[in-house]
N, C-alpha and C positions, 0 to 999 in steps of 0.2 A: 330610242324607240324605233327609229327608222331601220337600223341594223336588225333589231329584234324581229320586226314584222317581215323583213326580207327572208330571214332564216325560217321563221315559223310558217310562212305562207307558201313556201316552195311546194308543199304537198297539195295545195288547193287544186292546181291544174295538172298534176303529174298523171292523173288518170286520163284526162282528155288528151294529153300529149302522146300517150302510148295506146290509145284505143285500138288502133289497127292490129297491134300485137296481141292485146287482150282478147279481142273478138275471135281470133283464130284459136286461141288456147281454151277459152271457156265458152265459146259459141254463143255470142250475144247478138240479138237482132238490133237494127237501128232504133226501134222503139224502146227496147230495154236499155240501150245506151243512154237515151234521153232521160229515162226514168232514174237511172243511177246518177247522172249528172244533176238532175233535179233533187234527188234524195239528199245530196250534200247541202243544198240550199234549204231544204225542209228542216234538216237537223239544225242548221244555223238559226232559222226562225224560231224553233222550239225553245232555244235557250237565250236568244238575244234580249228578249223582254225581261227575263229573270235576272240576267247578268247586269243589265242596265239599272234595275232596281237595287241589286246588291251593291253595285259600284257607288251609288249615292249614299249607301249606309256603312259599308265596311271599307270603302276605298277602292279606287280603280286599279291600283297596282296589284292588290291581292287577287282580284278577279282575273286580270290579264295573266298573271303568273301561273295560276293553276289551270286556266283554260289552255294556255300554251303547252303545258305538260300533258294534258289530256289529248290535245291535237297530235302531239309527237307520238304518243303511245298507240293510238288507233290508226294513224297513218302508217306507222311501221308494221302493225299487225296485218294490214291489208296485203303487204308484200308476201306474207307467209300463209295467210288463211283464206284469201279470196280464191275459191275454186269453182264457183258457179254464180248464177245471177243473184240468188238470195244472199249468199255470203258476201258478195261484193256490195250489194245494196245496203245491208246492215252495217258493214264496216265503214262505208262512205257516209252513211247517215250519222253514225257516232262521231266520226272525225269532224263532220260539219257542225254537229252540236257543240263540240268544244271550241271550234273556231268562232262560234257566236259570242264567246266571252273575251275576244281579243280586240276586234276592230273598233266597235263603238266605245267601250270603256277606254281604249287607248286614245281615241279622239277627245273624249271628255277630259282625260288627263292633260293632253296638250292644250286644250282650250283654257285651262286654268293657268297655264304658264305664259300665255301670250295675250296682249290686249287686242281689241277688235281690229285695229288698223294693221296688225301683223299676223292675224290669225289665218287669213286666207292662204298665205304662202307657207305657213308652218304646217297646217293641216294638209296643204297641197304636197309638201315634201313627204309627209307620212304616207299619203295615198300613192305618191310616186314610188316609194319603197315597196308598197304592196304590188304595184304594177310591174316593177322590175322583177319581183319575185315570181309573178305569174309568167312573165316572159322567159325567165331563167328555166322554169320547168319545161317549157316547150323547147328550149334550146338544148338542155342537158339530157332530159329523159329519153327522147327518141334515139339519140346517139348511143347511150348506154344500152338501151333495149336492143338495138341492131347488132351491137358487138357481143352482148352477153345474153340478157333476157329482160322481159318487162318487169319481172319481180325484183331484179337487181336495181333497175332504174327507179322503181318505186321506193325501194329501200334507201337509195342514194339521195333522193329528194325528200325523204321523211326524217332521217336522222339529224339533219342540221337543226331541226326544231328543238332538240335537246340542248343545243348550244344557246339557243334563244332563251330557254328557261334559265340558264346560268346567267346570261347577260341581264335579264330583268331582275333576278334575285340579287345580283351583286351591284348593279349600277343604277337602276331606275328607282327613284324615290317618289313617294307620294307628296305632292305639294301640300304643305300644312294649311294653306289658305283654301277656303271653299271656292274661291274664284274671284274674278275681277267684277267689281260692282257695275251693273248695267244702269245707264242713265235714261231717263225719259227723253224722247225725241220730239222736238217741235216740228210740225209739218208746215211746209211752205204754204202760206195762206193763198198765194196766187194759184196753187194747184189744188186747193181745197174743193172737194166735191160737196154738193149740198147735203147736209145731214151728217157729214163725217166730223167726228170730234177733232179738235186742233192739237191734241196731245195723245201720243201712243205710249203704252206701257208694255213691258215684256210679260209673257205668261209666267204664272197663272193670273196675275192681277189684270192684265189687259186682254184676257180671253185667249183662245187657241186658234183663231182664224188664220193668222199668218203661218204658224207652224203647220197647220193642217194642209194649207195650200202648197207650201214648199215641199211637204212630204208627198203630196199627190204628184207634183212634178218629178220628184225623186223616183217614184214608182215607174213612170214612163221611161226615165233614164235607165233604170235598172233592168227593165224588160229588154231593152236593146243591148245594153252593155254585156250582161252575162249570157244572153243568148249568143251574141257575137263571139265573146271570148270562149265560150264552151264548145263552139263548133268551127271556129276558124282553123284549128289544127287539122281536123279531118277534111275540111274543105280544101285546104292548101295541099294536103297529101293527094287528094283526089284530082285536083287541078294539075299537079305535077305528073301524075300517072296518065292523065288524059292527053298530055302532049308527048307521051312516049317514054317516060322514065320507067325503068324496071321497078317492081313493087318495093323492094327494100330501099332502093335509092330514092324513090319518090317519098317514102316515109321519112327519111332523113332530111331531104331537101324541103319537103312540106313543113316539117317540124321547125326547121331553122327559119323559114320565111314567116311562119306563124309567130315565132318568138320575136322576130324583128318588128312585126306588125304590132304586137302587144307592147313591146319595149318602147316604141316611139311614144306611147302614152305616158311614160314616166316623166319626161321633161314637160310634156303637154299639160299634165294636171298641175304641176308646180307652177309653170308659166302662167296658165290661165287663172290659177288661184291668186297669183300676184297681180295679174291684170284686174281681177275682180276687186282687189283692195283699192284700185284706182278708179275704175269706171263703174263699179257696182256689181252686186251679185246677179241681179235679174238680167241686166244687159248681157253679161257674160254667158249665162245659161242659154239665153235665146240664140246667141250667135253660135255657140258650140253645138247645141242640140239640132238646129236646122242644118248646119253643115254636115253633120253625121247622118241624119236620117234620110236625107235626099239620096245619098249614095247607096243606101241599103236597097232602094227601090230597083236598082239595076245591077248591083254587084254580083249576085248569084247567077244572073243570066250570061255573065262573061265566061262561065265555065266551059272549057273546051277550046277557048281562044288563047291568045298570047299570055304566057305566064308572067311576062314582064308587065303587061297592062293590068292584069289581075293583082299583081303585087303592089303596083303604084296606087290603085284604088283602095286596096286593103290598107296600105299605109295611111292614106287620107282618112279612112274610117277609124283606124287605130289611133290616130292623133286626136280626133274630135270626139270619139265615143266616150272617152274617159275624162276628157279635159275639164268638164264642169262638175265633176264629183265633189271636189272640195267646196265649191260654191254652195251646193245643197246642204252639206254638213255644217259649214261655217255659218251660213245664213240662219240655220236653225239655232245654233248656239247663241246667236245675237238676239234672237226673239224670245228667249226663255231665261228665267232666272237661274243662277248657278246651282241652286239646291235641287233643281229638277233637270239639270242638263244631261246627266248620264242616262236617265230613264227616257228622256225625250229623244235622245239619239238612238236609244234602244228601240223605241217605238218606230222611229223613222226607218231604222235598219230592218226591223221585223217586217214591216209592210213592204219595203223594197224587196226584201229577199223572198217574201211570199210570192211576189211576181216572178222572181227568177226561178222559183220552183216550177213555174208553169211554162215559161218561154222556151227553155231547152227541150222540154217534152213535146210541146207543140211543133217545134222545129223538126225534131226527130220523126214524129209521126207523119208530118207532111212530106218529109224527105222519103219516108218508106212508102207512102201511098203513091207518090209520083215517080217512084223508081221500083215498081212492082217486080218481084222476081230476083232482085239483087240481094245476095246474101252478105256481101262485103261492101260497106259504104264507100270504100276507095274507088269502086267501079260505078258508083252512082253518077248520072249525068245531068239530072234535073235538080238544080239547086236554086233556081230563081225565086220560086214561091216561098220557100222557107225563109230566105233573107228578106223578102218583101214583108213578111209578117213582123219582123223586127222593126222595120221602118214605120209600119202602121201603128204599132204599139207606142213607139217613141214620140208620136205626135202629141201625146198627152203632156209631155214635159213643157214645151214652149207655150202651149195653150194655158196651162195652169199658171205659168210665170207671168203671162200678160195680165191675168186676173189678179195675181199677187201684187202687182205694181199699183193697183188701186186701193190696196188695204193699208190702213195707217201703220200697222206694225212693220211694214216693209221699210219704213224710214229708220228703224233700229239697226238695219244692216249696214256694214261698212261706214260707220259713223255718219249715217244719214244719206249715203250715196246709193242706197238701194242695191 
């Protein structure tokens, strides 16, 4: 599953990785770039609810298989048919729609294979593969685009998804068990709040308060994560150009630095998933989210300064911004019964990606407003406020988790270790 998601999700950020080349060719404004980035997320949201429901009925494997095939087809077509804003928008929307059937059903499949005490690190490994794939797009695509063309780079990062289709078809099997049985969790009476029951049950029997709150936290997390990932490539290219690198050189250097910044999140999400198995989901989310969002408040204001300092702070954010992803998904699987697990993950993903459809667009328009008259975002100089909006939105995540700790269902996570 990890290999499959690496190959299938190379196309997710291949557009962002070569934005500077595409802008010159089909004449896009920063605002239009933000809309296209968001369109992919919109497409994802459109289908993620449906595919979660389907996965609970026909099996996660079938949903993942055909969704991967659709992703491969429309990502490849982008390389040939994207000639203006509207064609680029539609093709990215369709590619995102099929991507909506890969991630959440894949996590549901994994959650059936591993018990709660091992689920954080297993889902963490899955998300680490996704993160590695994003980083690989930023590393591979700009270099191919600079040597050949952006269309060849899109093609090179889209075709591997067809290999993923073969891997899933040949090697990934549906677990015949519906899932591991969830047990009721006794709450420590010394921590018992007045009026709170002494026993918690997973959803649907125990209600949906716990899942709703962790999903709210996930929305704050996703606002920051996908806004950052979507724009870190153009920002690093601009930062490289600002210190004197020639345009094509800045594109390659910025792409490589963005790839490294995203790539550091791969071991981070696995490591913190494992940590959450030990210290608990909520504690891990609080640590990770605060460490990341604080840096967003000043990161963009570093533009024009030392590229080394910018890269170091970028690496800090790159590590923490993704590191609690597995905690949100794993925590949800522990608070719901197996028979509604896939659709619950689908709802969580849909709401999270609804937010990601907004944050890149907001980022792009703020960037355009505060850099009036700049046609190419590589030469934009005011990046502080766009990144600040990512940090402000991310505050929702730790606030929601502090509330979750007072909810009885939180004791179902990590074998009672919240």
